[in-house]
Each structure stands twice: as C-alpha cells, then as structure tokens.
N, C-alpha and C positions, 0 to 999 in steps of 0.2 A: 282333392286335397292331397298332399304327396303322401306316398306310401314308401314306408323304409323298413328295411330288415337287415339283421345282423347276427351272423352265427360264428362260433370260436371251435376249433377242433384241434386236440393234441395227438400227435402220431408220436407214437413211442420209437425209441431209437431202432428196435429189434423189429418193427413192422415197415416192411419195406413197401407195401403196395399203396399207391396213391388213390385206390378208390374210395376210401373214405373221404378224401379231401375232393374229389369230383362230385360225391354224392352231397356234400354239403353246398358247394357252388352251385349245383343244379337245382337243391330246394331253395335257395334263397333269390335265384333268378325267376324261379317260377313265382314265389311268392310275390314280387314286385312286378311280374309282367314283362321282362327283360329276354324273352328267349331267343331274341335276335342276336344276343351276344352270347348263347349258350357255348357254342361250337369253339370259339375263340378263348372263351374263359376257362373252358376246361382244359383245352391244349397247354395255356400259359399255367396253370395252376399244377397240372400236371408235371411240366418241366420244372418249376421251382421246388414241389415238395420232393421230387425224385432227387433232384440236385443236392437238397439239402439233408435228407436220409443218408444219402451214399457218401456225400463227402464230409458233412460234419459228424456223422456219428453220434449225434444227440438226439432228444426230444425236438419234434418239430411242431411250431404253433403256426395253424393257418387260421387267419381271421378274415371272414368275409364281410363287407357293407355296402347295400344296395340300395337305392331308391330309382326315383323315375328318371333321375339324370344319368344314371350309370353305376357302374360296379367297381369296388375297389379290392383288391386280395393283397395280403400281406403274409410273407411266408418268413417265419423267424427260427432259426437256430439259436444254440446257446453254445458254441464254441468261440473263444476270444480268441483275436488275432487272425492272419491269414491261414489258408488251407495250404499245407507242405505238399508238394507233387509227389513227395515219397510214399505219403500216406493214401492216396488216393487209389479206387479200385478202378481198373481199366473198365469203361463204358461198355454195356452189351448193345451191340450193334443192331439187334433187333428189338431191344426194349423202346417205350415210347419216350424216353427221356435222353438227354444227350446234346439237345440244339441249345441249349443255355440261354444266355441275355440276348443272343443275336435274335432269337424269336420273341422275346419280349420286347426289344427295341422294335422290331417290325410290326406288330400287331398291337401293342399299348398305345392308348393315347397320350400317356404319360407313365413315367417309371422312375424309379430311384432307390438307394440304399438308405439303410438306417443302423445306426452304431450306439452302442450303449455299454456299460462295465459288465453286462451278462452275456452279450453276444451280439448278434447282427442280422439283418432283416434284408430283403429285396419284396418291394410293393410294386404293382402295375395298376392301373387305372383302364378301364374300357367306357367310354361315352356312350349313351344311347345314340342310335341312329337319328332319332328325332330331334337330337341338339345340334345341328349343324354349326361347323366351325370349331368346335371342341373336340373332335376327332377327324384325325385325315384317315379317309378310307382307305384300306388295303384288301386285297384279296388272299385270303388265306392260301390257296392254291398256288398262286404266282411266287408268294412269299417262300415257301415252303419248297417248291419247284428251284427257285434260285438258291437258297439255302445247301439244298441237297444238291443241285448240280456243282456248286463251285466251293463249298465247304463241307468238309467231313464234319462228324459230330464231334471226334477227339478235338478238332480245331476251334470249334465253334467253345468247346467245355473250357479248352485252355485259353482262349480268348476273354472269356468270362472271370476265369480266375486270376488272369492277369489284371485286369481292368479293376477287380475288386481289390487285389493287392496295393495297385498303384493309388487308388483311392486313399485306402487307409494310411498309407505310407506319407501322403503329403498332406491330407486333411485333417485340421485340429479346429472343432468347430469353436466359435465365438465364446460360446459361455465357459469353457475348458480354458481357452487361451487367457480370457480375462482373470481367473483365477491363478494363474501360473506365473512365476516371477519367469525372468529371462533366462537364467540357468536351469530352471525346472521345464521350461518350453524346449531348450535344447535338448536337454536330457530326453525328453517324451519323444523328439523326432528322432534321435540318435538311436533309442530303443526300437522304435518301429522300423528303421532302416535295417538294424541288426537282425529281428527277427524276420523283415521280409527275404532279406537275400541268405540268411543263414550264417551270419558272421559270428566271430568268437567275441568279437567287441568293437569299441571304437572311441575317438578321441576328437572333440572341436577345440581346437586351437583358437586363440584371439591373441593379436597383438595391437596395441592402441598408440603404438608410434612414439612411446617417450623413451625408448632406448632400454628398458627394462626386459624387453625380450617378450615372447608369447606365454599365455597363460592358458589352461585348460580350464575352458567356460562348463565341458559335460563331459563325462567318462561312464563309460558302460564296458562290463565285461573286462576280460584279458586280452593280452595280445599274444599271437603266435608268430614267435620269432623266425620259426622253419619257413614261413611263407611271406612273399614280399606283401606289403600293405598296400592297398587302394588310396590313393592321395587326390583330393579334389579341393583346390582353391576356393576360398568363399568370396562370392562377388560383394567387396565392400570398397566403399571410398576411401581415398587416401585422407589421412594418414593411417587409415586404420587397415589390417589387413588379417587375414586369417584361413586355416585349412581344415577340411573335413577328412580325417583318416580312419580306414574302415582295415580291421584286421581278419582277413578269412581263415578259417580252419583247413583249406585246400586252395590250389592254385584258382584263382577268381575267375569265372566265366565271363565273357565281353559285357553281358548285360549289366554287371554289378557297377561298372564305371557309370552307364547312363543313369541306372538308380540313385548313385552315390553323389551324381551330379545334382538329380532334380532336387533330392534333399539338401544338398548344399546351397543351393539358389533358395530354397525355402528357409533356410538357418540364415543366409544373410540377409534376407528380406526382413526376418525377426530381430535382428541385430540392428540393423538400420532402422527400423520401426522404432526400437526402444530408445536407440540414439538420438532420434530426431525429439521422440516425447520427453527425453531426459532435458535435452538442449533446450527445448521450449518451457520447462519447468524452471531449468535454471536463469533463464534469461527474464523471465517472469518474475523471478523472485528478486532479480538483482535490478529490474525497473520497478518493483515496489520498494526497494531499499533506497534507490536514490529521490524517489519521489519522497519517502517518508525523510530523508535526511534533509533535501531541500525544505521542505515544510519547517523542519524542526529548526534549521538554521535560520530560516527567514523571519520565525517569530523572534528571534532575539536581536535587539537593537542596541545592545550592549558591547562593547569591543570585547572586554575580559571575559565575559559569559561565552562569546562566540567562539574565542580561541580556545576557552577549555571544552566545549562541546565536540570540537572536530576529533581529537583524539577517542573520544567516548565512542563516536559514531564508528569510527575506523576499525576499533577492537574490541573483540577478537575477530571479526567478520573478514577482514583483509588482511590482518597479520598480527602477530604478537604483542607488538608494540608502535608506538606512533608519536613521532615529534612534531610540534610546529614552531617552526623558525619566522620571525617577521623583520624587516628592514626598518632599523632605527634611525633616529635623527642624523647619525654619523654614515650613513649609508650601509650599515654593517648587518649582518645576520644576528639576531638575538633569541634564544630558546624562550619561547612564549608559553608554551603548553608541553607536556609530555606523559604518555602514560604505557604503563606495561603489564601485562598478563602476571607478572611476578614482580610484586613491589620489592622486593629485596633485590631486583636486577635494576633497578632506578639508578642508583649510583654511577654503577658502571655505566650504563648506556649513556646517562651525561658526559662522563668523561670521554667516551668514545665519540661521543657526537660533536665534542669539543675539540678533539685531538685528529685522528686520522680521518674522520668522517666531515671535517670542516671544508676541505678542499673539495669534495665531492658536492657538498651542498652548493658552494659559491659556483661549480662548475654547471649544475642543474638550474642555478639562477641564471646564468649568463647564457645557457642555451637555449633554454625555453623547452627543452624536452625533458623524456624520462631518462634518469641516469642510475645505473644501477650499483650497490653498494658491495663491496666484496667482503668476506670474512675478517673478523668477528663479528661485524653488524650486520651483514646479509639481508639487503633490502633492497627498497629504491627509493628514489628522491625524485619528486614532481613539484614544479615551480608552481607557486600561487599567483596567478596574474587574473586581473580584472580591469576592463576598461584602458587597455594598453599600458598599464602599470603592473611589474613584478612587486607584490606586497611581501613576497618572503618563499619558503619552501614547505612541502608537505612530506615528510619521511616516513615511510611504514615498513615494518621489519617483515622478513618473511612469514608465512604461517607455519605452524608446528608441523604439519606432516606434508608438506609440498613446497615447491617453489612458485612463485607467481605466475600465470599462465597469462596468455594473450589477452583473455578476457578479463581476467584479473586488472591488467594494467588499463586496460580502456575504461572500466568501472574507474578505477583510482584518478584516472585523468579528469572524467566527468566530475567526479566528488568533488575534486580539487576545485574546479572551474566554481562549482557552486560554493564550497568554502570561501575560496577567494571573493567571490561576490557579495557573500554575507558579511566578510571583514570590511568590505569595501562600504556598503550599505552602512553598517555599525559605525564605520568611522565617519561619515557622513552625516550620520543622525548625531553624532557627538559631537562635531564641529557646531553643527547649526544648533543643536542645544546649550554649547558653550557662548556662542553668539547671541542668541534667544537670553540666555541668564545674565549676558553681560548688558545687553539693551535694557532688561528689565531691571536691573540695578543702577543705570544711568537715570532711569525715571524716578528712582526713590531718593531720599535724602540719606547721604552718608551717613549721617548722624544726628540726633535729635539734640536740641539745647539742654545744658543742664544749668539750672536756676534754682536758688535756694526757695523753698516755699511751693515751687510749681513743679511738677512731674510729668513727664512725657515719657510714653511708653509704646511700642509700636510692635506688630508681628505681621508678617506677610508668609502667604503659602500659596505659591503658584499652581495652576490647575496643572495635572499630569496628563497632559494631552498632546505632549510631543514638543515641537519647535518652536510654537507660535508663543507671539510675547502677549501677554494679556493686557486688559485695559485698566485694571484698578490702580491707584495710585494713593500717596497720602503725602503730606508736607506741611512743616512747621517751621514758620520764619520768624526769628526774633526780630522785634523791629526796638525804636528806641523807647527809654523809660519803662522797661521791663514788661511791654506790650508785645503779644504774639498773635501772628496770623496763622490759623490752622486752617488745613482742607483736607478732605479726602473725597473721592471720587471714582465713577467707575464709566468708562467710555464703551459705547455701545461696539460691539464685535472684538474680534482677535486678530493678530498677525501685525503685519509691517504698517498697515493703514491707521489701525486703530492705535497703535504706538506712535505713529507720528501727530495724531489729534490727542494723545495724553499728553507727548512732550509739548505741545502748543497749548494746551489748555494749562499745564503747570508752570509755564515759563510766563503766559500773561499773569497768571494769578501772583507771580513772583513780582513781577516788573510793577504791575498796579499797587502790590502790598507795598512796596518798599517806596513807591511814588507817593504813599499817603492818601491814595484814592478811596474813598468811601466802599464799603462792600457792594452796595445796592448798583453805584455806578461801573464797580470792576465786572459785575456779573451781566450787566447790560452790554458794556463794550464787548466782552468774550461771547456773548450771545450773536452778535453781528459779525464777529469775525469768524465764527464756527459756520454761520449762515452763508457768507462769502466764499466758502471752500467748494472746489468744484464737487467733490466728494459728496453727493447726497445722502442724508440717513446717517451722517455720522454726528451724534448728538452725547451729551455727558450729563450724568446725574450727579449732584456736588453737594456738599454739606460743608459750607464755610461758617468760620466763626473769629471774632475777634475777641480776645483774652487779655483784660487788663487787671492789675491789682485794685482792691477797694477793701483797705483797711484788712484786715485777717480774710477776709472773702476774695473770690476771684470774680468779677463780673465777666458775663459771657454775653456777646450778642450772636446770636444764631441765625444763618440763612439756609434754609433747605430749597434746593432748585432739582426738584425730582427724586430726592435721596431719601435712604431711609432714616427716621427720626432715631437720633441718638438716644441711649440710657442714661440717665441719672442715677448714679448708685449713692445713695445717701449713705453716712457714715454708720447709721444702725441698721443698715441691710436692706432699706426699703428702695423699691424700685420704680422709676418713674420716667417714662419716654416724654420727651420734650420736643419743643418745635412745631412749626406751622409747615406744611407743605406748600411749594410753589413750583414753577414750571422748570423742566429741565432745559439748559442751554442748548444752542444749536437747533432746536427743534420747531419752535414757532418765533416770528418777528416781533410777538409783545411778549414781555418777561414779566411775570407775577413774581412779586420778592414780597415775603412775608417775615419780616425780622422777628425774632423772638430774644426777650433780655430776661434772664434770671443770673443767680449768684452759685457760685460753689462754695460752700462752708467748709471749715477745717475737716478733713475726713472724708469728704464727697469727691466723686470722679464722675467725669463724661466720657461714656465710652461710645466711640464711632466705629461703625463696621460696614461692611459692602455684604451684596447679597448673597456672595458665597456664605456667609455666616449663617442667614436665614434660611436659605435654600439646600442647607445640607440634607441630602436623603437617605434614609435607612428604610429600605422597601417603600412604602406607601407613606412613611410619616417624615416630616419634615422638623428639622432642629427648631425653627421659626422663634420668635420673639418670647415666646414662654421660656424656651432653652435657654436663652441668655440669662432672664431672670432668675430661674433656677440655679445656673451654674455660679452667678456671681451674688447670690443673696447673703452667703456666708463671708464674703470678701469685704463688706463696709469698712472704711477705715484703712483699707491695706494699701500698700504704695502702688503705683501706675503699672510698674513692671509685673507684680505679682498679678494683678487682675487681667493685664494682657495675655500672660504666660498661660493662666489658667482656662481663661476664656477659648483660646486657640487648641489648648490639649483637649477640652469638651466637644469641641467640634468636631474635629480630626477623630476623637475616638467614639463618636456618636456612628460611624457607618465603618464597615471594612473596606469598603470601596477607596480607590484614590480620590481626591478631590476633582469635580468636573467643571468648577469654576474656581477662580482667584478669590484666596481669602484675605482680607486685608483688615487689621482691626488697629484703631488708634485711641490710645486714653491720656485723657489730661486729669490730674487729679490735683487736690489742694492739699500740699504734705505739708502745711502750715503745723509747727510744732505748738 
C-alpha cells in the first residue's frame, strides 16, 4: 500500500531561519521512507525558503507532499508583481542561500512557478531513486562544484529574478485570457511591462488602415515629456499597423528595448488572434445569412413575391435602403420593389433613382460589374444576371455608419446571383403555370348551353401542385331536338401525357355524339382507341348521359364507366345516388356497359363530380358521399348554378390545405317553371 505524508508550515516575515522548513522536510521524508532524497530536498528547500523571506519580505508558506514515488515542495510568498532590484538586500556570501533557481534546475526532477492574485510560488519535485526514468540522476557535489566555480551567488540570484520577471511579463494564463476582452488583455500586458521595467506609463497604438489614423487600444499611467520614449512596432499583417510606446522616468537602459520588443510580440499576437477570430465569426455569419436568404428566396415561386422579398433581405443588413429594377418588355429598367429604413425618405429615393441614378443603373446592367453611386444616393449597383441573361439591377445604399467594405461587395454579388436565380425560376414557373392553365382551359368547354327549362352549371378547381395539367374534364354538347350529350371524366395521371389522353377522350366523345352514335357503341370505340395507344396504363373513368325532354320531365340515360355515381337531388331535398357501375375505358379489351334510365322532374337536379370531391381530406376524415348529401340537402329545387357553387364552396372549406386533386362538378337541373 502506498504511504503518503503531507505537512504545511508558515514562516513569518520576521523569522529568517529556514531551519523549521528543513525540519518539516526531514519529518515527511522519514515518514514515507525516502531518506535517500533528504540531502537534495533540504538543500533546495533552504534555498527557496531563504530567498522568499529575504526578497519578498512577507510570510512564507512551505508545503511538503511525499509518497513512495517522490516528494514535492512548494514555497509561496505573498508579494504580487516582480521583485524590484532596489529593495533587495545583498546576499550573505557565507549563508546557505544565494544559489537560487540554478540549484533547483540542477537537482529537481521537475520544477516550475505558480501565480495568483495573492502572490507567487516556486515548486520542485524529487522523484524516488526506485522510479527509473522519472528523475535524471545528478550528483550534488558535481553541480555545486560547477555552480560555485562558474557562477557567483549574486549572478545566480539575479538570473533567477530576471527569469521570474520575464515569465510574469509575458505569461497570461488561459483562464484569465478567456475572461478578458482584447483591450483588457492589452492593458494587462502593458501594466506588467511598466511594472517590470519601472516605466511611468505606456500606450498601445493601433491603425486598421482605414485612413482614420491610429487609436489607443490600451493606456497606462502618464508620460514623461523630458525623457525620450521607447517605441517598438507591433508585428501585424497589412493593412494593420501598430506601435508600443513606453515612457521611462529616467533614461532607459538597453534592456528596456528587449523587454518592450518581447511585450510587443505578445501584443501583436493577441491582436492578430482577435482579428482572426473576429473574421471567422463574421464570415460564418455571412455564410449563414446567404444560406438563409437563398432558402427564403427558393421557397417563393411567385414573381411579385420574390421581388418584394429581395429588399427585405438586404435592409438593414447590407444597407439603409434597397431597390430592385427589372427589364420590362421594352428592354427598359423598371422599378419593381424598394425599401428604406426611413419610410419618409422613399419618395425622395424614388425620385433620385429615376433621375441621377438612372444612368448608373444602365451602366451596371451593361458592364455586368459593381458600379458605385455618388452622393446623394451613396451606394452600389449590382446586375441581376441568371442563366446568361441580365434580368435587372440590385441597388443597395451604404450602411448608416460606414461605407461598403470589400467583404460587403462580395456578399452583395453573391446575394444578387441568388436573387436573380430566384426571379428567373419564379418567371419560368409562372410561364409554365400560364401554359398549363391555358392547356387546361382548352380541354374544357368555353361555355355551357343555355336552354329554357334545362339548367347547366359547372365548377372546376385545379389541384395546386404546380404546372401539371390535370386529367379531369367535363363537356356538354347540344344536339338536335333539344337533346344533350353530357360527359364528365377523370384520366389516370397528370401532366402532358394525361392531358393528351384527356383531349383524345373528349374529341372522340364529341365526334361520336355529333354523329348520333349510341353511347354504348361510342364507349366501345373509345375503349379500343385507348388500348391502341402506345402509352400503357392510360385509362379514364367516365360518366356519360343523354338528356332529352319528356313532357315536363327530362329523360336521362346514364352510362358509368368506372366513374363515381352521380347524385340525384330531388326538389324536396331527398338525395339518391343513381346509375350502375361499368368498366373504365382503356383498361380491359371487353367493356361492360350498364345503362340506367330515370327522369328529372321539375326542381330535380343531377350532380356529377370527380374523385377530387369525395377524397377531399381534413386530417383522417374524407368529405365523401355523405358530405355531398349534407351540403346539398337544403338546396332542393334551386337552380343548377346555385347547387354547383354551394358544393364547390363546401368542398374547399372542408380543409385548410390546398386541393391535392382536381375538383370538377357538373350539374344538370330541370328548371321548368
């Protein structure tokens, strides 16, 4: 089992004998059985204790800790700062002290110093001889011979004091460094330099190269105008520069320059470290800004919304105001969005942009580079270019407290590229959306027939899923003798291919209806036509009907080809689903057609719809067939337009989400008075 012993002793300032300290060391080493280390431990303890009492003039703490691996002795005094040479008593040549840290360095396995707010200490460790590799074996007699032959006690003590002073001068521990700002850290370094060399004061000057001249980052004490100051440049990278200026109260000895240069090196390192950390934080903030701006702009596919977002992103981060100009149809720059931190300044800003700034905007558009604006605008113009085309210009006014830096211009150019790409994407999306809407309108009838006694109404709500053309359609064809061919359907899929199949189905039904072909034969020919198409898996569900007058009633012959059954809404509000299900067209070689015949009495209405109505979802709940009855039960006897509009409103209000599927509604009503 390991044996451990520890003792602590305080030597008063008026007690100059280290005998008590030696007694403690002897007691501890005897307790743990390390008598082999006794001579060296007593020698070093005597030196440190004597030096502390003589030089510090304060109480001395001697702390001895030993175990079977070795002994550690720490001698601590309570005088802060360096020891001034003028306060030191000359050492007694016959005393046991005076050899200082040179002996410690020669004999100790390891040694060092410690500093805190109350004082400073020196510690040494002697490893046990039974622990090879931890202690470099030295002979005390050889070391003392060398020390006494080559170095006087006064020189050894002076060397120790100098080493201690230099260590305190340049060493600021990490814990303290992390708590201090750059100015506080430089002030601490300057204070230590002034105390070590005995200067009246000093200043740390710094110039960041902005033309404003140097500023004082730290200042201590006053200056002695009668004695030339010691000036040392700070080692800083361009465009930064700086200087350490120390004011002596008497002509400075040569070693002042060396110590000042050492402090200047440490100060320059602190400034460069702070600059690098600041630059790193700034760049990370800019990268975050650009990423968030790009993500925000990418989420908008509306041109107008994108143009409004751009100034809001730029102001006030990159300037006091921002304006976006776009190229119009006449190849002219037109103001699309503008923002200012002071709203009252907007009228004047718009006037300047249209007057003195117009030429500079055109110059930036033509040059493709950054163009500076002179007062009263004061800012920069960056072209908005995407995919090889210049879409307009981005103009940003200077920040409130500075001009745009090179880093600002780099960020502006990057942000302008992201903004231009977002504008171009929004325009492409808008163009495709307009094409899709035009294509969709072409698949629907431009107007429904208007015939006395028979009411037709339709509602169509495309799915909000971008630029794809839906597969839902409806059609009403007026034939001779007040007869009507009605169709509503849903083609499998979306996009151009589904739209092509929709157009094919609609055209075949129209041609066959005008050719007076019976509906069963029409559906059979359509089924063969779809099966002959090279694009497999394209089929359609259809609800087709022939409506013709029968006295005051309307006779309906209904064929369902895989489609939802329509709702028969009676004039008294009763709901009834009618029709017999058949096979979807384009799915199987043989087609099952099950015609259903019934009449629409005055006030009755037949409501057709696609699956976008029944499958409208709110959470886990569907609108369903029950939702149709619930919405229309109170509308028995109402005109077809009212019924169609009411059903559309109820379906859309069922959920807060945009429709995921096309919604098509077609109503035929017997409106005979």
